[in-house]
C-alpha positions in Angstrom: 258.4 -97.9 215.4 255.2 -96.3 214.3 256.1 -96.8 210.6 259.3 -98.3 209.3 260.4 -98.4 205.7 262.3 -101.7 205.3 263.2 -101.4 201.7 262.2 -99.2 198.8 263.3 -98.3 195.3 262.7 -97.9 191.6 263.1 -100.8 189.2 263.3 -101.1 185.4 263.1 -104.6 183.9 264.1 -105.3 180.3 264.6 -109.0 180.9 262.2 -111.7 182.1 261.7 -111.7 185.9 259.6 -113.8 188.3 259.1 -113.8 192.0 256.6 -116.0 193.9 255.5 -115.3 197.5 252.1 -116.9 197.4 252.9 -118.5 200.8 252.2 -115.0 202.2 254.1 -111.7 202.7 255.7 -110.9 206.0 255.3 -107.1 205.7 253.2 -104.5 203.8 254.1 -104.0 200.1 253.1 -101.1 197.9 254.1 -101.2 194.2 253.2 -98.6 191.5 253.5 -99.6 187.8 254.9 -96.6 185.9 255.9 -98.1 182.6 255.3 -101.1 180.4 253.3 -104.1 181.5 253.6 -107.1 183.8 251.4 -109.6 185.7 250.8 -109.8 189.5 248.9 -112.2 191.7 245.8 -110.1 192.6 242.7 -111.5 194.4 243.6 -115.1 193.6 244.7 -114.8 190.0 247.5 -113.4 187.8 246.4 -110.0 186.5 247.9 -107.8 183.9 249.1 -104.4 185.2 249.5 -101.2 183.2 250.9 -97.8 184.1 249.0 -96.3 187.0 248.1 -99.6 188.6 248.9 -99.5 192.3 249.3 -102.8 194.3 248.6 -102.7 198.0 249.3 -105.8 200.0 249.2 -106.5 203.8 251.1 -109.1 205.8 249.9 -112.6 205.0 248.6 -111.7 201.5 249.7 -114.0 198.6 251.9 -112.3 196.1 253.6 -113.1 192.8 255.1 -111.0 190.0 255.9 -112.0 186.4 257.5 -109.9 183.8 257.8 -111.4 180.3 257.5 -110.5 176.6 254.1 -109.1 175.7 252.5 -107.2 172.8 251.8 -103.5 173.5 248.9 -101.5 172.0 251.1 -100.7 169.0 251.5 -104.4 168.2 255.1 -104.5 169.2 256.7 -107.4 171.1 258.5 -105.9 174.2 259.8 -106.8 177.6 259.6 -103.6 179.6 258.3 -102.9 183.1 259.1 -100.1 185.5 257.8 -99.5 189.0 258.3 -97.8 192.4 258.0 -100.1 195.4 258.2 -99.9 199.2 258.1 -102.6 201.9 257.2 -101.4 205.3 255.8 -102.3 208.8 254.6 -100.6 212.0 251.7 -99.8 214.2 250.8 -96.6 212.4 250.6 -98.5 209.2 248.4 -101.1 210.8 246.1 -98.3 211.9 246.1 -96.6 208.5 245.3 -99.8 206.7 242.3 -100.4 208.9 240.7 -97.0 208.2 239.1 -98.2 205.0 239.0 -101.3 202.8 242.0 -101.5 200.6 241.8 -103.1 197.2 244.9 -105.2 196.2 245.0 -103.4 192.8 243.6 -99.9 192.1 244.2 -97.6 189.2 245.4 -94.1 190.1 246.7 -91.1 188.3 250.3 -90.9 189.7 251.0 -87.1 189.5 254.5 -85.7 189.9 253.9 -84.8 193.6 253.3 -88.4 194.6 256.2 -89.6 192.5 258.5 -87.0 194.0 257.5 -88.1 197.5 258.3 -91.7 196.6 261.7 -90.6 195.2 262.4 -88.6 198.4 261.8 -91.7 200.5 264.2 -93.7 198.3 266.9 -91.2 198.7 266.5 -90.8 202.5 266.5 -94.6 202.9 269.8 -94.8 201.1 271.5 -92.3 203.5 271.8 -94.9 206.3 271.8 -92.2 209.0 270.3 -92.6 212.4 269.1 -89.0 212.6 266.9 -89.3 209.5 264.6 -92.0 210.8 261.9 -89.5 211.9 262.0 -87.8 208.5 261.8 -91.1 206.7 258.8 -92.1 208.8 257.0 -88.9 208.2 257.7 -89.0 204.5 256.2 -92.6 204.4 253.1 -91.5 206.3 252.7 -88.7 203.8 253.0 -91.2 201.0 250.2 -93.3 202.5 247.9 -90.3 202.9 248.8 -89.2 199.3 247.8 -92.6 198.1 244.5 -92.3 199.8 244.0 -88.9 198.0 245.1 -90.3 194.7 242.6 -93.1 194.9 239.8 -90.6 195.6 240.9 -88.2 192.9 241.0 -91.0 190.3 237.5 -92.2 190.7 236.3 -92.9 187.2 235.0 -89.8 185.5 232.2 -89.9 182.9 231.6 -88.5 179.4 234.2 -86.2 177.8 236.5 -86.4 180.8 236.6 -90.2 180.7 237.5 -90.1 177.0 240.3 -87.6 177.6 241.5 -89.8 180.4 241.6 -92.8 178.1 243.8 -90.8 175.7 246.1 -89.7 178.5 246.4 -93.3 179.7 247.3 -94.5 176.2 250.0 -91.8 175.9 251.4 -92.7 179.3 251.5 -96.4 178.5 253.1 -95.9 175.1 255.2 -92.8 175.6 258.5 -94.5 175.1 257.3 -96.2 171.9 256.9 -94.6 168.5 253.2 -93.7 168.0 251.1 -91.2 166.1 248.3 -88.9 167.1 246.1 -91.0 164.9 246.8 -94.0 167.2 245.6 -92.1 170.2 242.5 -90.9 168.5 241.7 -94.4 167.2 242.1 -95.8 170.8 239.5 -93.2 172.0 237.2 -93.8 169.1 237.4 -90.2 167.9 238.5 -88.3 164.8 242.0 -86.9 164.9 240.8 -83.3 165.0 238.3 -84.0 167.8 240.9 -85.9 169.8 243.4 -83.1 169.5 240.9 -80.5 170.6 239.5 -82.5 173.5 242.9 -83.3 174.9 244.1 -79.7 174.8 240.8 -78.6 176.3 241.1 -81.0 179.3 244.8 -80.9 180.0 246.0 -77.5 178.7 248.7 -79.0 176.4 248.9 -80.9 173.2 249.4 -84.7 173.0 252.9 -84.1 171.6 253.8 -81.8 174.4 252.6 -84.2 177.0 254.4 -87.1 175.3 257.6 -85.1 175.3 257.2 -84.4 179.0 256.8 -88.0 179.8 259.8 -89.0 177.7 262.0 -86.4 179.4 260.9 -87.6 182.9 261.6 -91.2 181.9 265.1 -90.2 180.6 265.8 -88.3 183.9 264.7 -91.3 185.9 267.1 -93.5 184.0 269.9 -91.1 184.2 269.6 -91.0 188.0 268.7 -94.6 188.8 270.2 -96.8 186.1 273.5 -97.7 184.6 272.3 -97.3 181.1 274.4 -95.2 178.7 273.0 -91.9 177.5 272.6 -93.4 174.0 270.6 -96.3 175.5 268.5 -93.9 177.6 267.7 -91.8 174.5 266.6 -94.9 172.5 264.6 -96.5 175.3 262.9 -93.3 176.4 261.3 -92.8 173.0 263.7 -90.2 171.4 265.1 -92.6 168.8 268.6 -91.0 168.6 270.9 -89.4 171.1 271.3 -86.3 168.9 267.6 -85.6 169.1 267.5 -86.3 172.8 270.4 -84.0 173.4 268.7 -81.1 171.5 265.4 -81.5 173.3 266.9 -81.9 176.7 269.1 -78.8 176.3 266.2 -76.7 175.1 264.1 -77.8 178.1 266.7 -77.7 180.9 269.5 -75.5 179.6 272.2 -78.1 179.9 273.3 -81.3 178.2 272.2 -84.7 179.4 275.8 -85.6 180.4 276.1 -82.4 182.5 272.8 -83.1 184.2 273.8 -86.7 185.0 277.2 -85.5 186.3 275.5 -82.9 188.6 272.9 -85.4 189.8 275.7 -87.8 190.8 277.7 -85.1 192.6 274.6 -84.1 194.6 274.0 -87.6 195.7 270.7 -87.9 193.8 272.1 -90.1 191.2 272.9 -93.2 193.2 271.9 -96.4 191.5 269.4 -98.8 193.0 270.9 -102.1 192.0 268.1 -104.0 193.5 265.3 -105.9 191.7 261.6 -105.1 192.2 260.0 -107.0 195.1 
């Protein structure tokens, strides 16, 4: 097999979790932190991961993952960590890995195209059909190449763009928690008016609009891939109440959250992962 996906999925942890494989991994492991915070064994020491941190491990690398209570940037004690992961092997993957030096942990900007590709791999892996192996292999190869591109595209910018990126990263990390525009501006060392103007100039949308997009995407993720109730999803995705979540969701997508979840389940895209993060 040129590239074989052995296991993959999306995990959300709201309870402490620990895994220790410092005796060395058997296969390749990719893990993308999408929410919250955790610690992983990177280059010989436990390192704090935040949203956008991508782990890349080859066979034989030491690995450990620890999720426990931590204080977020808003001063709140939380246990929350979400990620996409894939474990794979194959000759194509050996060749891809050898093309350039891979860092065990690298910060990327995980855009919707890369996340959608990862989701597609998860769904295809769950089908358990012989005739989709080639598609699964090609999707995984596309993910590897997309990771290469994401690493290149997220090379640290300078000046105003770097400041805007800091604000964007703050919003992404704290989207499911209550925060104010003042908190974002303070994080970037700017006045509120300057922060608002710079963010809109760089990203074409306001901080509030971007925060709402992230909260809706988080809610959709949990409707598809978790057993949480809609009330729990509303609360943990940053909406505070189901009533507000219902109104915002219907305005954006033209249907209620319950209708969306029902349609997702009927189409097969709402299957629950039920597996912990590797």
